[in-house]
MINU-293460 format. One record per residue (C-alpha): residue in one letter; y, x, z. Coordinates in steps of 0.001 Angstrom, whole numbers, plus 500000, padded with zeros to 6 digits. Layout:
BEGIN
AYXZ/...
end
This chain:
BEGIN
M467583516575507937/N465786514585510535/T465464511068509545/E465305509840513045/R468809510636513710/T471400507755513746/A475077507876512870/L477558505197513692/V480471504880511269/T483532502940512232/G486168502288509644/A483413501866506996/S485536499331505056/G488135502000504498/Y488117504530501532/V486943507654503616/G484441505652505544/G483026503769502588/R482462507179500976/L481073508756504015/V478246506154504506/P476320507042501327/R476695510712501830/L475059510416505217/L472315508243503802/G471775510954501186/E471447513545504042/G468586511416505562/W470677509762508249/R470006506336509660/V473387504687509425/R474977501918511432/V478413500695510717/L480772498827513074/T483183496290511337/R485274493331512503/H484078491279509529/R480623491793507968/D482072490547504683/S484311493504504368/V481345495807503573/A478958493224502046/G480024494261498496/E479227497942498918/D476233499493497041/W474941500706500465/A475266497427502423/E471568496655502379/R470685500110503465/V472580500070506814/E472603498258510079/V475801496196510491/V477327495515513914/E480133492899513665/G482887492933516256/D486052494575517624/A485895498306518471/G487854497461521691/D485108495064522961/E482871497054525310/A479995494752524810/V480114495197521057/L480419498997521515/G477291498863523653/R475471497402520785/A476986499731518211/L476400502918520143/D472977502299521397/H470615505337520535/V473439506781518395/D473439510538517932/V476748510925516244/A479656508459516037/Y482393508820513457/Y485664507339514495/L487769506688511458/I490031503839512902/H493666504294512146/S496562501984512851/M499194502059510149/G501790501155512667/G502217497511511944/S503577496901515460/D505914498598517776/D503382499396520294/F500765500844517790/A500539504177519717/T499558502385523029/K497000500352521211/D495436503276519428/R495257505251522666/A493623502436524618/L491142501859521768/A490213505574521727/E489775505586525548/T487522502554525428/F485418504105522581/S485198507468524303/G483974505900527526/A481512503727525758/A480106506729523799/E479686508692527012/G477967505885528756/A475628505498525711/G474677509091525784/V476160509841522231/G475707513364521244/R478930514005519421/I482036512145518293/V483639513174514895/Y487211512042514501/L489423512398511387/G493070512850512326/G496199514261510689/L496901517871510009/H500188518839511987/P502302521789513208/D501855522878516821/D505565523751517557/E507506520648516391/E508179517239517741/L505917515029515639/S506700511586514061/P505433508642516052/H502601507944513657/L501362511589513327/G501882512046517110/S499600509028517754/R496893510555515569/V497203513892517629/E497087511825520819/V493876509955519875/G492234513304519083/R493127514556522570/V491620511535524077/F488297512420522601/L488542516177523230/D489266515405526877/G486508512808527221/G482907513386528185/V481300513556524629/P481623516805522589/T484002516090519722/A484988517573516373/A488501516462515650/L488898517103511958/Q492548517343510861/A493619516683507197/A496795516203505240/V496983514601501862/V493492513351500764/L493121513642496912/G490714510704496140/A491011507479493865/Q491532505049496608/S493150507268499216/I496483505841500240/S498306509243500167/F496886509786496718/Q497856506443495530/M501510507108496707/L501469510350494706/R500088508708491709/Y502370505753491544/L505599507685492286/T504824510212489569/I503734507689486939/R506481505137487591/L509445507420488051/P510289509876485317/V513330510723487527/M513432510364491287/L515683511221494159/A513961513428496756/P514849514171500259/K514806517821501299/W511528517347503206/L509684516845499954/Y509940520655499704/N507871521090502821/R504453522750502355/I501316520709502318/Q497611521678501968/P495871518711500298/I492093518244500339/A489769516776497756/I487799513677499023/D484489515349498211/D485429518407500332/L486581516216503242/L483365514434503102/H481453517795503185/Y483218518680506266/L482705515349508011/V478964515398507306/S478803519182508427/A480508518449511699/A477612516329512873/D475559519545513071/L477895521669515067/P476418523333518273/E476472520990521410/N478956523165523139/V481694522961520422/N484426520629521454/R487618521336519519/S489787520465516584/F489471521786513014/D492174522048510383/V490630521216506968/G492374521550503577/G491965522591499899/P492483526155498614/E496157525542497668/V499358525190499646/L501901523113497704/T505101521271498292/Y505200517476497389/D507640518409494685/E505072520825493226/M502297518135493555/I504314515671491571/H504739518242488725/R501183519220488840/F500044515689488706/A502192514931485779/R500836517965483853/V497252517298484522/T497508513645483608/G499521514377480252/L502761512927481479/K506016514374480574/R507751516652482981/R509136514758485911/T512741515388487228/V513036515456491013/L516683515522492313/G517218516572495832/V519577514580498041/P520949515507501517/V520096512200503159/L517170509911502679/T515618508917505984/P511922508205506273/N512691504529506905/L514864504322503609/A512189506308501749/S509317504037502893/H511295500911501730/W511882502628498374/I508140503503498051/G507273499878498953/L509584498737496123/V508279501016493330/T504592501242494306/P501874498752495290/L501893500271498800/D503432497995501592/T506346499436503396/K504368499362506745/V501609501460505010/A504215503833503324/R505881504569506595/P503237506751508300/L502623508588504985/V506290509431504613/D506509510452508283/S503760512936507732/L505758514584504963/V508635515388507382/H506455518278508711/E504863521290507029/V501016520528507261/V499075523604506557/C495683524863508082/R496320527295510816/D492928527801512569/D489649529494512014/S487704526335511081/E485626528029508376/I483684530104511149/L481966526958512246/L482530524626509314/P481869526562506077/P483280525442502852/P481285523208500296/P478761525106498122/G480713526606495111/G483945526692497114/R486765524164497796/T488127522002495011/G491479522923493603/F494299520455493239/D494096520078489468/D490278519410489534/A490628516992492369/V493259515068490439/R491108514914487352/R488161513519489266/A490244511061491174/M491905509695487937/A488438509373486183/D487683506519488562/L490887504630488030/E492162502250485376/P495497503084483668/D498620501814485721/H500529499249483648/G503397498934486175/I506022500382483833/R504892498414480850/N504867495234483014/L508399495887484184/V509604496296480770/I508039493008479762/T509487491063482824/S512826492803482424/A513109491873478697/A511992488373479234/T514516487706482232/A517160489284480046/A516466487024477115/C516565484019479584/A519856485298480880/V521261485569477313/V520161481979476454/G521623480700479748/A524933482427479122/A525166481306475573/A524529477646476740/T527142477921479591/N530486476445478792/P532518475626482093/D535608474960480012/S534065472206478073/R535897468798478172/W532762467200479578/Y532560469483482608/R536119469648483311/R536379465824483544/Q533611465601486270/D534579464815489871/L532635467944491102/P531394468250494638/S533557470180496987/W530693472271498094/Q530100473676494666/P530694477547494573/P533457478957492454/A532490479585488856/P532375483360489134/V529753483269491868/F527093481950489545/P526764484821487007/I526762487234490044/V524136485395491943/W521981484854488758/T522030488509487783/A520806489626491195/L517992486840491154/Y516916487816487668/A516549491449488643/D514597490373491714/L512369488171489634/A511707490830487011/V510763493471489619/T508722491273491814/A506768489609488999/A505930492997487530/R504519494234490737/A502593491059491379/V500790491084487899/T500295494824488151/D498356494339491513/L496218491626489943/Q495455493921487036/R494807496766489411/R492258494664491301/G490523493807488057/D491564490030488279/D492442489657484551/A492149485851484907/G494682485819487703/A497008488162485716/R496836485881482666/S497538482737484835/F500538484635486478/W501957485554482954/R501693481800482016/A503449480676485244/F506128483320484757/G506793482301481074/L506968478734481954/N509402479445484709/L511821481206482281/V511535478472479650/L512438475882482307/N515268478104483409/A516810478555479989/G516187474945479198/W518007473787482150/S521169475637481043/A520975474108477731/V520434470543479022/F523208470838481658/W525890472326479598/R525107471120476015/G523228467793476682/R525883466355478684/R523234464507480697/P523238465780484298/D520447463295485071/L518075465022482543/A519327468381484017/T518325467172487450/V514761466504486176/E514722469958484480/A515956471657487639/A513474469922489801/A510550471108487486/L512230474644487769/T512065474390491485/V508425473478491427/S507687476279488999/S509687478917491113/S507745477729494296/D504576478303492371/L505626481748491599/V506329482451495225/R502772481314495990/R501317483476493294/A503315486622494152/G500514488029496416/S501626489935499538/P503895488455502023/G506599490979501210/R506662489955497528/R506599486187498488/R509738486844500709/A511455488629497718/L511088485668495476/V512196483064498187/P515881483535497281/Y515197482759493610/A513367479629494495/A515980478528497067/W518758478928494356/C516689476962491918/A516410474097494603/F520201474443495087/A520717473814491210/T518526470669491491/V520740469334494390/L523952470229492499/S522669468577489237/G521776465470491149/A525080465245492868/I527005465455489501/S524680462971487945/R525347460394490631/R529189460893490358/N528932460424486729/R527008457244486937/I529529455993489484/S532598456979487296/G531026455568484328/R531731458811482271/
end
């Protein structure tokens, strides 16, 4: 390979881009990366071997620096649909990049989009991927628009979804579109095609469907994943209605993936995504052939730590259940002490409390398990231990408040206990991690604050009445 050739890689902080850079370096390319924040790639092994251009891919001045004397530009930028106008933004960004590449005399653009059928109305996310590819193909720079489905690699988002759903759900409800056909591809094979696309003849300007050697349904992928990783056989129950929107929220609940990230992945499963063109004529398969599904899963899992999500959920569920039992045992609304109080008129009826607490305990158990699992997944063992301590302290304060309020006959002390519980609950909200998990714990913290106010009101009335 000619060492004088230069490749620009956008999206280098992502999984595919981060793996592509060392492959290009190994092939003798001089590599330049474009990133919004230099720190996002500073920790990579290859960071000192590449030129980094910091800035926004929509800024023409930044693109001028990034594309200067570039032979091949890799466009690996994808919006995950975080805003309503993501398709418009993606198209505008692609048009800007295409025009800047033409002006800089770039020899080729290599774009990674999504595999899709040709005769169906596509989901908004998949349709946007296709539209971006067309922008490049219709531009002034020869383009290879590679189109792939599920990428089987350790940090691939689509692989993470498959992994966590299979590991965490021995029994799951599946919409009918989980039986659509999919042609997944191993990350190493995808990287082979991306690198090979740089050497296509100058007159080649077209899309390429790339995939592995097997066509499977998502249901089959779940069962194969379970078998390869030594899990018991999974039970997948088909249901007539489960919209992509509901499915993405469900995935956001049981996996570390954010709902906004899960939605475009779910949208792609609504379609059958199978290779349909003659890509291998111009892009031959890797030496030794394409990687099968089972081998790709084994390779991906070899780079991953075990998932402790189920174990953590069992622990948090058992702990919150114990807290609930202690609280229920301490509660005695028929006691003479409680009946004699001049209770605030705004206190909810007694049956409201067990209903609300049950819902809040369930929310606390699930959210806490997800938060500590994410810390463990990132290798932040100190953060995980700190979260466990904060979680345990919160439950002790919770159970202690019930005992002090109902059995201690000292609402003033119960007020102090409830205030400490409120502070502890707010601390858990802070530690929860993602904005979604923080929002999930807000009702628990708010109810604890309400208990503080209620305890204080009863305490004041007791002092006034002299009881």
